[in-house]
C-alpha positions as CSV (number, residue, x, y, z in Angstrom):
1,X,14.9,-12.9,-10.7
2,X,15.1,-15.0,-13.9
3,X,17.1,-14.7,-17.1
4,X,16.5,-16.8,-20.2
5,X,19.3,-17.4,-22.7
6,X,18.9,-19.2,-26.0
7,X,22.0,-20.5,-27.7
8,X,22.1,-21.8,-31.3
9,X,18.6,-23.4,-31.1
10,X,18.0,-25.4,-34.2
11,X,15.0,-27.4,-35.5
12,X,13.1,-27.5,-38.8
13,X,12.0,-23.9,-39.3
14,X,14.4,-22.4,-36.8
15,X,18.0,-21.7,-37.9
16,X,20.4,-21.6,-34.9
17,X,18.6,-19.0,-33.0
18,X,20.3,-17.1,-30.2
19,X,18.8,-14.4,-27.9
20,X,19.0,-13.2,-24.4
21,X,16.2,-12.0,-22.1
22,X,17.5,-10.4,-18.9
23,X,15.9,-10.4,-15.5
24,X,12.5,-8.7,-15.4
25,X,12.9,-7.8,-19.1
26,X,10.5,-8.2,-22.0
27,X,11.9,-9.0,-25.5
28,X,9.6,-8.8,-28.5
29,X,9.6,-11.1,-31.6
30,X,8.1,-10.1,-34.9
31,X,8.1,-11.3,-38.5
32,X,5.8,-12.4,-41.3
33,X,3.3,-15.2,-40.7
34,X,5.0,-18.6,-41.2
35,X,8.5,-17.2,-40.5
36,X,9.1,-19.4,-37.5
37,X,8.1,-17.4,-34.4
38,X,5.8,-20.0,-33.0
39,X,8.2,-22.8,-33.8
40,X,10.9,-21.0,-31.9
41,X,8.7,-20.5,-28.8
42,X,7.7,-24.2,-28.8
43,X,11.3,-25.2,-29.1
44,X,12.3,-23.0,-26.2
45,X,9.5,-24.5,-24.1
46,X,10.7,-28.0,-25.0
47,X,7.4,-28.9,-26.6
48,X,9.2,-29.8,-29.8
49,X,12.6,-31.4,-30.1
50,X,15.5,-29.0,-31.0
51,X,19.3,-29.0,-30.9
52,X,21.2,-26.3,-29.1
53,X,20.7,-25.1,-25.5
54,X,18.4,-22.9,-23.4
55,X,19.5,-21.6,-20.0
56,X,17.4,-20.4,-17.1
57,X,19.8,-18.3,-15.1
58,X,22.8,-20.6,-14.7
59,X,21.0,-23.9,-15.3
60,X,20.8,-25.5,-18.8
61,X,17.4,-26.9,-19.9
62,X,19.1,-30.3,-20.3
63,X,19.3,-30.8,-16.5
64,X,15.5,-30.3,-16.1
65,X,12.8,-32.9,-16.8
66,X,10.4,-31.8,-19.5
67,X,7.5,-31.1,-17.1
68,X,9.7,-29.3,-14.6
69,X,11.1,-27.1,-17.4
70,X,7.6,-26.2,-18.6
71,X,6.6,-25.3,-15.0
72,X,9.4,-22.7,-15.0
73,X,9.2,-21.6,-18.6
74,X,5.6,-21.4,-19.6
75,X,4.3,-21.2,-23.2
76,X,1.0,-19.4,-23.7
77,X,-0.3,-20.3,-27.2
78,X,-2.2,-17.8,-29.3
79,X,-5.2,-20.3,-29.2
80,X,-5.1,-21.6,-25.6
81,X,-6.2,-25.1,-24.9
82,X,-8.7,-26.0,-22.1
83,X,-9.3,-29.6,-21.2
84,X,-11.5,-29.5,-18.0
85,X,-15.2,-28.4,-17.7
86,X,-14.6,-25.3,-15.5
87,X,-12.0,-22.6,-15.3
88,X,-11.1,-23.4,-11.7
89,X,-9.9,-27.0,-12.6
90,X,-7.1,-25.6,-14.7
91,X,-4.8,-24.4,-11.9
92,X,-4.5,-24.8,-8.2
93,X,-3.5,-21.3,-7.0
94,X,-5.4,-18.8,-9.2
95,X,-4.4,-15.3,-8.1
96,X,-7.5,-13.3,-7.5
97,X,-5.6,-10.0,-7.9
98,X,-4.6,-11.1,-11.4
99,X,-8.1,-12.0,-12.3
100,X,-9.3,-8.6,-11.1
101,X,-6.6,-6.9,-13.1
102,X,-7.8,-8.7,-16.2
103,X,-11.4,-7.5,-15.6
104,X,-12.8,-10.7,-14.0
105,X,-14.6,-11.3,-10.7
106,X,-13.7,-14.4,-8.7
107,X,-16.9,-16.0,-9.9
108,X,-15.2,-16.6,-13.3
109,X,-13.4,-19.6,-11.7
110,X,-16.8,-21.4,-11.6
111,X,-17.7,-20.7,-15.2
112,X,-17.8,-23.5,-17.7
113,X,-15.1,-23.2,-20.3
114,X,-17.5,-23.7,-23.2
115,X,-19.2,-20.4,-22.3
116,X,-16.0,-18.4,-22.6
117,X,-15.4,-16.1,-25.6
118,X,-12.1,-16.2,-27.5
119,X,-11.0,-13.0,-25.8
120,X,-12.0,-14.3,-22.3
121,X,-10.0,-17.5,-23.0
122,X,-7.0,-15.4,-24.0
123,X,-7.1,-13.3,-20.9
124,X,-7.6,-16.3,-18.6
125,X,-4.7,-18.1,-20.3
126,X,-2.5,-15.3,-18.9
127,X,-4.0,-15.7,-15.4
128,X,-3.6,-19.5,-15.6
129,X,0.1,-19.1,-16.6
130,X,0.8,-16.8,-13.7
131,X,-1.0,-19.1,-11.3
132,X,1.8,-21.6,-11.9
133,X,4.4,-19.0,-10.6
134,X,6.6,-19.2,-13.7
135,X,10.2,-17.9,-14.1
136,X,9.7,-16.9,-17.7
137,X,6.7,-16.5,-20.1
138,X,6.7,-17.3,-23.8
139,X,3.7,-15.4,-25.2
140,X,2.4,-16.0,-28.7
141,X,0.2,-13.1,-29.7
142,X,-1.5,-12.9,-26.3
143,X,-3.7,-10.0,-27.1
144,X,-4.7,-10.9,-30.7
145,X,-8.4,-11.3,-29.8
146,X,-8.7,-8.4,-27.4
147,X,-10.0,-4.9,-27.7
148,X,-8.0,-1.9,-26.6
149,X,-9.2,-1.9,-23.0
150,X,-8.4,-5.5,-22.4
151,X,-5.1,-5.3,-24.3
152,X,-4.1,-2.5,-21.9
153,X,-5.1,-4.7,-18.9
154,X,-2.9,-7.6,-20.1
155,X,0.1,-5.3,-20.8
156,X,-0.2,-3.6,-17.4
157,X,-0.5,-6.9,-15.5
158,X,2.6,-8.3,-17.2
159,X,4.6,-5.1,-16.4
160,X,3.5,-5.5,-12.7
161,X,4.4,-9.2,-12.7
162,X,7.9,-8.6,-14.1
163,X,8.5,-5.9,-11.5
164,X,7.2,-8.1,-8.6
165,X,8.8,-11.4,-9.6
166,X,11.8,-10.6,-11.7
167,X,10.5,-12.9,-14.3
168,X,11.2,-12.4,-18.0
169,X,9.0,-12.4,-21.1
170,X,9.4,-13.3,-24.7
171,X,6.4,-11.7,-26.5
172,X,5.4,-12.4,-30.1
173,X,3.4,-9.4,-31.5
174,X,2.5,-8.2,-35.0
175,X,1.7,-4.7,-33.6
176,X,4.6,-2.3,-33.8
177,X,3.1,0.1,-31.3
178,X,2.6,-2.7,-28.8
179,X,6.1,-4.0,-29.3
180,X,7.4,-0.5,-28.5
181,X,5.2,-0.3,-25.4
182,X,6.1,-3.6,-23.9
183,X,9.6,-4.5,-24.9
184,X,13.1,-3.0,-24.5
185,X,14.6,-5.1,-27.2
186,X,13.1,-6.5,-30.4
187,X,14.1,-9.4,-32.7
188,X,13.0,-10.0,-36.2
189,X,12.3,-13.6,-37.5
190,X,12.5,-14.3,-41.2
191,X,12.6,-17.8,-42.7
192,X,13.7,-19.2,-39.4
193,X,16.5,-16.8,-38.9
194,X,16.4,-14.6,-35.7
195,X,18.2,-11.3,-35.8
196,X,18.3,-8.3,-33.5
197,X,16.1,-5.5,-34.8
198,X,18.4,-2.5,-34.5
199,X,15.9,-0.2,-36.2
200,X,13.6,-0.2,-33.1
């Protein structure tokens, strides 16, 4: 069970953002391109310097080392990075059930990364994140390159992961229908300002 709380996070492009993601919950972020959504996720993940505080349950981010924080709070970029030759080399404990849920056979672990399509990379980036047993996921348009079938696979897998682990999700999506399906709360980002979207 994990809760993520952001308190007055500030950096260039993010204006004192505060939000709360409860245990096993999914919160959606939306807003125009360039409004600060990715900057906010990167600041929460401690990939970019920011003032303010982020809490995982009752522990502030400031008591974690950077690598330890990012093992618990995992950022999945819209365009995932792959730095080894094969898929298998990118995580130690790939979960075969997760791969299957995403439409892959176990053999995908031996594929060379260069043969992966953008959609395959996007689905595998979700499986890679889950292989690290995170407490929270920060997802930046995780289904942007996927068709309807594979989008459904990702959404179902993350619902199941939240129920099984108690982990929480902050999900950036431009798709209003998707945000309604996956999230119980939505926030709008405009010019770096994060506000609860009470219209949804």
